[in-house]
DRENDO-1510 file (C-alpha; in Angstrom, 1 decimal, always signed):
<recs>
REC; n; res; u; v; w
REC; 1; UNK; +184.2; +62.1; +130.5 .
REC; 2; UNK; +182.5; +59.6; +128.2 .
REC; 3; UNK; +180.0; +60.3; +125.5 .
REC; 4; UNK; +177.2; +59.0; +127.7 .
REC; 5; UNK; +178.1; +61.3; +130.5 .
REC; 6; UNK; +177.6; +64.3; +128.1 .
REC; 7; UNK; +173.9; +63.6; +127.6 .
REC; 8; UNK; +171.8; +63.6; +130.7 .
REC; 9; UNK; +168.8; +61.9; +129.1 .
REC; 10; UNK; +170.8; +58.8; +128.3 .
REC; 11; UNK; +170.3; +59.0; +124.6 .
REC; 12; UNK; +173.7; +57.4; +123.8 .
REC; 13; UNK; +173.1; +54.1; +125.8 .
REC; 14; UNK; +169.5; +54.1; +124.6 .
REC; 15; UNK; +170.8; +54.2; +121.0 .
REC; 16; UNK; +173.3; +51.4; +121.6 .
REC; 17; UNK; +170.7; +49.2; +123.1 .
REC; 18; UNK; +168.0; +49.9; +120.5 .
REC; 19; UNK; +170.3; +49.5; +117.5 .
REC; 20; UNK; +171.7; +46.3; +119.0 .
REC; 21; UNK; +168.3; +44.8; +119.6 .
REC; 22; UNK; +166.9; +45.9; +116.2 .
REC; 23; UNK; +169.8; +45.0; +114.0 .
REC; 24; UNK; +171.1; +42.0; +116.0 .
REC; 25; UNK; +174.6; +43.6; +116.1 .
REC; 26; UNK; +176.6; +45.2; +118.9 .
REC; 27; UNK; +177.1; +48.9; +118.7 .
REC; 28; UNK; +179.6; +50.6; +121.1 .
REC; 29; UNK; +180.0; +54.3; +120.8 .
REC; 30; UNK; +183.0; +56.3; +121.8 .
REC; 31; UNK; +184.1; +60.0; +121.5 .
REC; 32; UNK; +185.3; +61.2; +118.1 .
REC; 33; UNK; +188.5; +63.0; +118.7 .
REC; 34; UNK; +188.2; +65.3; +115.7 .
REC; 35; UNK; +184.8; +66.7; +117.0 .
REC; 36; UNK; +186.6; +69.3; +119.0 .
REC; 37; UNK; +188.2; +70.8; +115.8 .
REC; 38; UNK; +184.9; +71.3; +114.1 .
REC; 39; UNK; +183.4; +74.8; +113.7 .
REC; 40; UNK; +181.3; +76.0; +116.7 .
REC; 41; UNK; +178.0; +75.7; +114.9 .
REC; 42; UNK; +178.6; +72.0; +114.4 .
REC; 43; UNK; +179.8; +71.3; +117.9 .
REC; 44; UNK; +176.8; +73.2; +119.3 .
REC; 45; UNK; +174.4; +71.3; +117.1 .
REC; 46; UNK; +175.5; +67.7; +117.8 .
REC; 47; UNK; +177.3; +65.5; +120.3 .
REC; 48; UNK; +179.4; +63.3; +117.9 .
REC; 49; UNK; +180.6; +59.8; +118.6 .
REC; 50; UNK; +182.1; +57.0; +116.4 .
REC; 51; UNK; +181.4; +53.3; +116.5 .
REC; 52; UNK; +181.6; +50.1; +114.6 .
REC; 53; UNK; +178.5; +48.4; +113.3 .
REC; 54; UNK; +178.8; +45.1; +111.5 .
REC; 55; UNK; +182.5; +45.7; +110.9 .
REC; 56; UNK; +181.9; +49.1; +109.4 .
REC; 57; UNK; +183.0; +52.4; +111.1 .
REC; 58; UNK; +180.3; +55.0; +111.4 .
REC; 59; UNK; +179.8; +58.4; +112.9 .
REC; 60; UNK; +176.8; +59.1; +115.1 .
REC; 61; UNK; +175.5; +62.6; +115.5 .
REC; 62; UNK; +173.2; +63.2; +118.5 .
REC; 63; UNK; +171.1; +66.3; +117.7 .
REC; 64; UNK; +171.1; +68.7; +120.6 .
REC; 65; UNK; +168.2; +70.7; +119.1 .
REC; 66; UNK; +165.5; +70.5; +116.5 .
REC; 67; UNK; +167.0; +71.1; +113.0 .
REC; 68; UNK; +165.5; +71.4; +109.5 .
REC; 69; UNK; +166.3; +68.7; +107.0 .
REC; 70; UNK; +168.1; +71.2; +104.8 .
REC; 71; UNK; +170.3; +72.2; +107.7 .
REC; 72; UNK; +171.1; +68.6; +108.6 .
REC; 73; UNK; +172.1; +67.9; +105.0 .
REC; 74; UNK; +174.5; +70.8; +105.0 .
REC; 75; UNK; +176.0; +69.8; +108.3 .
REC; 76; UNK; +176.6; +66.2; +107.1 .
REC; 77; UNK; +178.2; +67.5; +104.0 .
REC; 78; UNK; +180.6; +69.7; +106.0 .
REC; 79; UNK; +181.5; +66.9; +108.4 .
REC; 80; UNK; +181.9; +64.5; +105.5 .
REC; 81; UNK; +185.0; +66.5; +104.5 .
REC; 82; UNK; +186.7; +65.0; +107.5 .
REC; 83; UNK; +184.8; +61.8; +107.8 .
REC; 84; UNK; +184.2; +60.0; +104.4 .
REC; 85; UNK; +182.3; +57.1; +106.0 .
REC; 86; UNK; +178.7; +56.5; +107.1 .
REC; 87; UNK; +176.9; +59.1; +109.2 .
REC; 88; UNK; +173.8; +58.6; +111.3 .
REC; 89; UNK; +171.8; +61.3; +113.0 .
REC; 90; UNK; +170.1; +60.5; +116.3 .
REC; 91; UNK; +167.0; +62.3; +117.7 .
REC; 92; UNK; +165.1; +62.0; +120.9 .
REC; 93; UNK; +161.9; +62.7; +118.8 .
REC; 94; UNK; +161.2; +63.3; +115.1 .
REC; 95; UNK; +158.1; +65.0; +113.5 .
REC; 96; UNK; +156.7; +63.0; +110.6 .
REC; 97; UNK; +157.5; +65.9; +108.2 .
REC; 98; UNK; +161.2; +65.8; +109.0 .
REC; 99; UNK; +161.2; +62.0; +108.9 .
REC; 100; UNK; +159.8; +62.0; +105.3 .
REC; 101; UNK; +162.3; +64.6; +104.1 .
REC; 102; UNK; +165.3; +62.7; +105.6 .
REC; 103; UNK; +164.2; +59.6; +103.9 .
REC; 104; UNK; +163.8; +61.4; +100.6 .
REC; 105; UNK; +167.3; +62.7; +101.0 .
REC; 106; UNK; +168.7; +59.3; +101.9 .
REC; 107; UNK; +169.9; +60.5; +105.3 .
REC; 108; UNK; +170.3; +57.8; +108.0 .
REC; 109; UNK; +168.6; +58.5; +111.3 .
REC; 110; UNK; +167.6; +56.8; +114.5 .
REC; 111; UNK; +165.0; +57.7; +117.2 .
REC; 112; UNK; +165.7; +55.1; +119.9 .
REC; 113; UNK; +162.8; +52.9; +120.7 .
REC; 114; UNK; +160.7; +54.3; +117.9 .
REC; 115; UNK; +162.3; +54.5; +114.4 .
REC; 116; UNK; +165.4; +53.5; +112.6 .
REC; 117; UNK; +166.4; +54.2; +109.0 .
REC; 118; UNK; +170.0; +53.1; +108.1 .
REC; 119; UNK; +169.9; +52.0; +104.4 .
REC; 120; UNK; +173.6; +51.0; +104.6 .
REC; 121; UNK; +172.7; +48.1; +107.0 .
REC; 122; UNK; +169.0; +47.6; +107.0 .
REC; 123; UNK; +165.7; +49.1; +107.8 .
REC; 124; UNK; +163.4; +49.0; +110.9 .
REC; 125; UNK; +160.5; +51.4; +110.9 .
REC; 126; UNK; +158.2; +51.3; +113.9 .
REC; 127; UNK; +156.3; +53.8; +115.9 .
REC; 128; UNK; +155.8; +53.1; +119.6 .
REC; 129; UNK; +155.3; +56.6; +120.8 .
REC; 130; UNK; +152.1; +57.4; +122.6 .
REC; 131; UNK; +149.8; +59.8; +120.8 .
REC; 132; UNK; +147.4; +62.0; +122.6 .
REC; 133; UNK; +145.4; +62.7; +119.4 .
REC; 134; UNK; +145.1; +61.0; +116.1 .
REC; 135; UNK; +146.9; +62.5; +113.1 .
REC; 136; UNK; +144.2; +63.3; +110.6 .
REC; 137; UNK; +144.4; +63.8; +106.8 .
REC; 138; UNK; +143.3; +67.4; +107.3 .
REC; 139; UNK; +143.8; +69.8; +110.2 .
REC; 140; UNK; +141.0; +70.5; +112.6 .
REC; 141; UNK; +139.6; +74.0; +112.1 .
REC; 142; UNK; +141.1; +75.2; +115.4 .
REC; 143; UNK; +144.6; +73.9; +114.3 .
REC; 144; UNK; +144.2; +75.5; +110.9 .
REC; 145; UNK; +143.3; +78.8; +112.4 .
REC; 146; UNK; +146.3; +78.7; +114.7 .
REC; 147; UNK; +148.7; +77.8; +111.9 .
REC; 148; UNK; +147.4; +80.6; +109.7 .
REC; 149; UNK; +147.7; +83.1; +112.6 .
REC; 150; UNK; +151.4; +82.1; +113.1 .
REC; 151; UNK; +152.0; +82.4; +109.4 .
REC; 152; UNK; +150.4; +85.8; +109.1 .
REC; 153; UNK; +152.5; +87.1; +112.0 .
REC; 154; UNK; +155.7; +85.3; +111.1 .
REC; 155; UNK; +157.5; +88.6; +110.4 .
REC; 156; UNK; +157.0; +89.6; +114.0 .
REC; 157; UNK; +160.1; +87.7; +115.1 .
REC; 158; UNK; +160.2; +89.3; +118.6 .
REC; 159; UNK; +156.9; +87.8; +119.6 .
REC; 160; UNK; +156.9; +84.6; +121.7 .
REC; 161; UNK; +153.8; +82.3; +121.4 .
REC; 162; UNK; +152.4; +79.7; +123.7 .
REC; 163; UNK; +149.1; +77.8; +123.8 .
REC; 164; UNK; +147.9; +79.9; +126.7 .
REC; 165; UNK; +148.8; +83.1; +124.8 .
REC; 166; UNK; +147.3; +82.1; +121.5 .
REC; 167; UNK; +144.0; +80.8; +123.0 .
REC; 168; UNK; +142.5; +84.3; +123.8 .
REC; 169; UNK; +143.8; +85.7; +120.5 .
REC; 170; UNK; +142.0; +83.1; +118.5 .
REC; 171; UNK; +138.9; +82.9; +120.7 .
REC; 172; UNK; +139.7; +79.3; +121.7 .
REC; 173; UNK; +139.6; +77.6; +125.0 .
REC; 174; UNK; +143.0; +76.6; +126.5 .
REC; 175; UNK; +142.1; +72.9; +126.0 .
REC; 176; UNK; +141.3; +73.5; +122.3 .
REC; 177; UNK; +144.5; +75.6; +121.8 .
REC; 178; UNK; +146.6; +72.9; +123.5 .
REC; 179; UNK; +145.1; +70.2; +121.2 .
REC; 180; UNK; +145.8; +72.4; +118.2 .
REC; 181; UNK; +149.5; +72.8; +119.2 .
REC; 182; UNK; +149.8; +69.0; +119.6 .
REC; 183; UNK; +148.2; +68.5; +116.2 .
REC; 184; UNK; +150.5; +71.0; +114.4 .
REC; 185; UNK; +153.5; +69.5; +116.1 .
REC; 186; UNK; +152.6; +66.0; +115.0 .
REC; 187; UNK; +152.4; +67.2; +111.5 .
REC; 188; UNK; +155.8; +68.8; +111.7 .
REC; 189; UNK; +154.5; +72.3; +111.0 .
REC; 190; UNK; +155.6; +73.9; +114.3 .
REC; 191; UNK; +158.3; +73.2; +116.9 .
REC; 192; UNK; +157.7; +73.4; +120.6 .
REC; 193; UNK; +160.4; +74.3; +123.1 .
REC; 194; UNK; +160.3; +74.1; +126.9 .
REC; 195; UNK; +161.1; +77.4; +128.5 .
REC; 196; UNK; +160.7; +76.9; +132.2 .
REC; 197; UNK; +157.0; +76.0; +132.8 .
REC; 198; UNK; +156.0; +77.5; +129.4 .
REC; 199; UNK; +156.1; +75.7; +126.0 .
REC; 200; UNK; +157.1; +78.2; +123.4 .
REC; 201; UNK; +155.7; +77.7; +119.9 .
REC; 202; UNK; +157.3; +78.7; +116.6 .
REC; 203; UNK; +157.1; +77.7; +112.9 .
REC; 204; UNK; +159.1; +74.7; +111.8 .
REC; 205; UNK; +160.8; +76.7; +109.1 .
REC; 206; UNK; +160.3; +79.7; +106.9 .
REC; 207; UNK; +156.7; +80.8; +106.7 .
REC; 208; UNK; +156.4; +80.4; +102.9 .
REC; 209; UNK; +157.9; +76.9; +103.1 .
REC; 210; UNK; +155.6; +75.9; +105.9 .
REC; 211; UNK; +152.6; +77.2; +104.0 .
REC; 212; UNK; +153.5; +75.1; +101.0 .
REC; 213; UNK; +154.2; +72.0; +103.1 .
REC; 214; UNK; +150.8; +72.4; +104.8 .
REC; 215; UNK; +148.7; +72.7; +101.6 .
REC; 216; UNK; +147.5; +69.0; +101.6 .
REC; 217; UNK; +146.3; +69.5; +105.2 .
REC; 218; UNK; +144.4; +72.7; +104.7 .
REC; 219; UNK; +140.8; +73.0; +103.7 .
REC; 220; UNK; +138.4; +75.7; +102.7 .
REC; 221; UNK; +137.0; +77.3; +105.8 .
REC; 222; UNK; +133.6; +77.7; +104.2 .
REC; 223; UNK; +131.0; +75.1; +105.4 .
REC; 224; UNK; +127.9; +76.8; +104.0 .
REC; 225; UNK; +126.8; +79.7; +101.8 .
REC; 226; UNK; +123.5; +81.5; +102.2 .
REC; 227; UNK; +122.1; +84.1; +99.9 .
REC; 228; UNK; +120.1; +86.7; +101.9 .
REC; 229; UNK; +117.1; +88.5; +100.4 .
REC; 230; UNK; +116.5; +91.0; +103.2 .
REC; 231; UNK; +119.9; +92.5; +104.0 .
REC; 232; UNK; +122.7; +92.4; +106.4 .
REC; 233; UNK; +124.1; +95.1; +108.8 .
REC; 234; UNK; +127.4; +96.3; +107.3 .
REC; 235; UNK; +130.4; +95.1; +109.3 .
REC; 236; UNK; +128.3; +94.0; +112.2 .
REC; 237; UNK; +130.2; +92.1; +115.0 .
REC; 238; UNK; +131.6; +88.9; +113.7 .
REC; 239; UNK; +131.0; +89.6; +110.0 .
REC; 240; UNK; +133.8; +90.5; +107.7 .
REC; 241; UNK; +134.1; +90.8; +103.9 .
REC; 242; UNK; +135.0; +87.6; +102.1 .
REC; 243; UNK; +135.0; +85.8; +98.8 .
REC; 244; UNK; +135.3; +87.9; +95.6 .
REC; 245; UNK; +134.4; +91.0; +97.5 .
REC; 246; UNK; +137.4; +90.6; +99.8 .
REC; 247; UNK; +139.7; +89.7; +96.8 .
REC; 248; UNK; +138.6; +92.8; +94.9 .
REC; 249; UNK; +139.6; +94.9; +97.9 .
REC; 250; UNK; +143.2; +93.5; +97.7 .
REC; 251; UNK; +143.7; +93.2; +93.9 .
REC; 252; UNK; +142.8; +94.7; +90.6 .
REC; 253; UNK; +139.6; +92.7; +90.2 .
REC; 254; UNK; +136.4; +94.7; +89.9 .
REC; 255; UNK; +134.2; +94.4; +93.0 .
REC; 256; UNK; +131.0; +92.4; +92.4 .
REC; 257; UNK; +127.7; +94.1; +93.1 .
REC; 258; UNK; +126.6; +91.5; +95.6 .
REC; 259; UNK; +128.8; +91.5; +98.6 .
REC; 260; UNK; +130.0; +88.3; +100.4 .
REC; 261; UNK; +130.5; +88.2; +104.1 .
REC; 262; UNK; +132.1; +85.5; +106.4 .
REC; 263; UNK; +131.1; +84.6; +109.9 .
REC; 264; UNK; +132.4; +81.9; +112.3 .
REC; 265; UNK; +130.2; +78.9; +112.8 .
REC; 266; UNK; +130.4; +79.3; +116.6 .
REC; 267; UNK; +128.9; +82.8; +116.4 .
REC; 268; UNK; +125.7; +81.8; +114.6 .
REC; 269; UNK; +124.3; +78.5; +113.5 .
REC; 270; UNK; +124.0; +78.2; +109.8 .
REC; 271; UNK; +120.3; +77.7; +109.9 .
REC; 272; UNK; +119.8; +81.1; +111.7 .
REC; 273; UNK; +122.0; +83.2; +109.4 .
REC; 274; UNK; +119.2; +84.4; +107.2 .
REC; 275; UNK; +116.8; +85.1; +110.1 .
REC; 276; UNK; +119.4; +87.1; +111.9 .
REC; 277; UNK; +120.1; +89.2; +108.8 .
REC; 278; UNK; +116.4; +89.9; +108.2 .
REC; 279; UNK; +116.0; +91.1; +111.8 .
REC; 280; UNK; +118.8; +93.7; +111.2 .
REC; 281; UNK; +117.0; +95.1; +108.2 .
REC; 282; UNK; +119.9; +96.7; +106.3 .
REC; 283; UNK; +118.6; +97.7; +102.8 .
REC; 284; UNK; +120.4; +96.2; +99.8 .
REC; 285; UNK; +120.1; +96.2; +96.0 .
REC; 286; UNK; +116.9; +94.3; +95.2 .
REC; 287; UNK; +118.6; +92.6; +92.3 .
REC; 288; UNK; +121.8; +91.7; +94.1 .
REC; 289; UNK; +121.4; +90.0; +97.5 .
REC; 290; UNK; +124.5; +89.5; +99.7 .
REC; 291; UNK; +125.9; +86.1; +100.5 .
REC; 292; UNK; +127.0; +84.9; +103.9 .
REC; 293; UNK; +129.7; +82.2; +104.2 .
REC; 294; UNK; +129.6; +80.3; +107.5 .
REC; 295; UNK; +133.2; +79.4; +108.3 .
REC; 296; UNK; +134.5; +76.5; +110.4 .
REC; 297; UNK; +136.5; +78.9; +112.4 .
REC; 298; UNK; +136.1; +82.6; +113.4 .
REC; 299; UNK; +137.5; +84.8; +110.6 .
REC; 300; UNK; +137.8; +87.9; +112.8 .
REC; 301; UNK; +141.0; +87.1; +114.8 .
REC; 302; UNK; +142.8; +86.5; +111.5 .
REC; 303; UNK; +141.4; +89.6; +109.7 .
REC; 304; UNK; +142.2; +93.2; +109.6 .
REC; 305; UNK; +138.8; +94.0; +111.0 .
REC; 306; UNK; +137.0; +94.5; +107.7 .
REC; 307; UNK; +138.3; +91.9; +105.3 .
REC; 308; UNK; +139.2; +88.2; +105.8 .
REC; 309; UNK; +142.9; +87.3; +105.9 .
REC; 310; UNK; +144.6; +86.5; +102.6 .
REC; 311; UNK; +145.5; +82.9; +103.5 .
REC; 312; UNK; +142.0; +81.9; +104.4 .
REC; 313; UNK; +140.7; +83.8; +101.4 .
REC; 314; UNK; +143.1; +81.8; +99.2 .
REC; 315; UNK; +141.8; +78.6; +100.6 .
REC; 316; UNK; +138.2; +79.6; +100.2 .
REC; 317; UNK; +138.7; +80.4; +96.5 .
REC; 318; UNK; +141.4; +78.0; +95.4 .
REC; 319; UNK; +138.8; +75.8; +93.6 .
REC; 320; UNK; +137.3; +78.8; +91.7 .
REC; 321; UNK; +137.7; +77.9; +87.9 .
REC; 322; UNK; +138.1; +81.6; +86.9 .
REC; 323; UNK; +141.7; +82.2; +85.7 .
REC; 324; UNK; +141.5; +85.8; +86.7 .
REC; 325; UNK; +140.6; +84.9; +90.3 .
REC; 326; UNK; +143.5; +82.4; +90.5 .
REC; 327; UNK; +145.9; +85.0; +89.0 .
REC; 328; UNK; +144.8; +87.6; +91.6 .
REC; 329; UNK; +145.2; +85.1; +94.4 .
REC; 330; UNK; +148.7; +84.3; +93.2 .
REC; 331; UNK; +149.7; +87.9; +93.2 .
REC; 332; UNK; +148.1; +88.5; +96.6 .
REC; 333; UNK; +150.1; +85.6; +98.2 .
REC; 334; UNK; +153.4; +86.8; +96.5 .
REC; 335; UNK; +152.9; +90.2; +98.1 .
REC; 336; UNK; +152.9; +88.9; +101.6 .
REC; 337; UNK; +156.0; +89.9; +103.7 .
REC; 338; UNK; +157.0; +86.6; +105.1 .
</recs>
């Protein structure tokens, strides 16, 4: 059996062809005999071949599954004890997040037909893959809500998620949820695995690491704030405690006299919030009127029913200049069990 026979998708011949065309040098891969003596975790992670490129021997590791950059670095180090020469990792696809990390670590890689990074020989960096959506500088509200839901439930390792399963949980249509999954995958924040006719969704790495990686893509959910002079029904459908009120419920901060609530933009148009509140006629302190935050996504699916979730709360208050607020937010995030 040849190396090519071991991959049904033809990744080996595709790699030989792509590297040959790109680098104008023939690459012929063959089985690496010592691969069978490697520990099972390495044999199960890669199909390994060796070849000569421009007169230099190199080892080519065809990833059988999606791996984190940290895991790849450890694997290459372990294999390097038996192979002191160049190593190149080959993927059938590669999220932008993983690509950036591999480049930062100086790890050579190839995605046949799309991308090539081999600093020992040269560099060709192209993207020919078709994209169903444009990668934005910030996540869409639907994608942000989905990511936060996955992060908040990361400790529930037994649960299996899919777009069709997440859609009703988040109050999204199946089309919206599917677009959110695609967007999160493009940014390298989640991985998608095919399981029969279902595509299973999971975080790309540890929850805390994904949260930190996503910071530049996350935005405050607050789109508008309205101060209400005539009251608001306590905990009416769709309204949950937010802002400093919510933070005081989860920290040592004193609760402000004027409460803050959050409501999803889809539940009520921002221009109607005050009118809706007056119609409900819930009495409040005449000197301290409540504030309603209109959010870009519904806060209810992420909340505990009364208070907004800690991740959205952190995003809504991360620009607050008060050091006490930032300190309380820091302690709140550190207390999460993820």
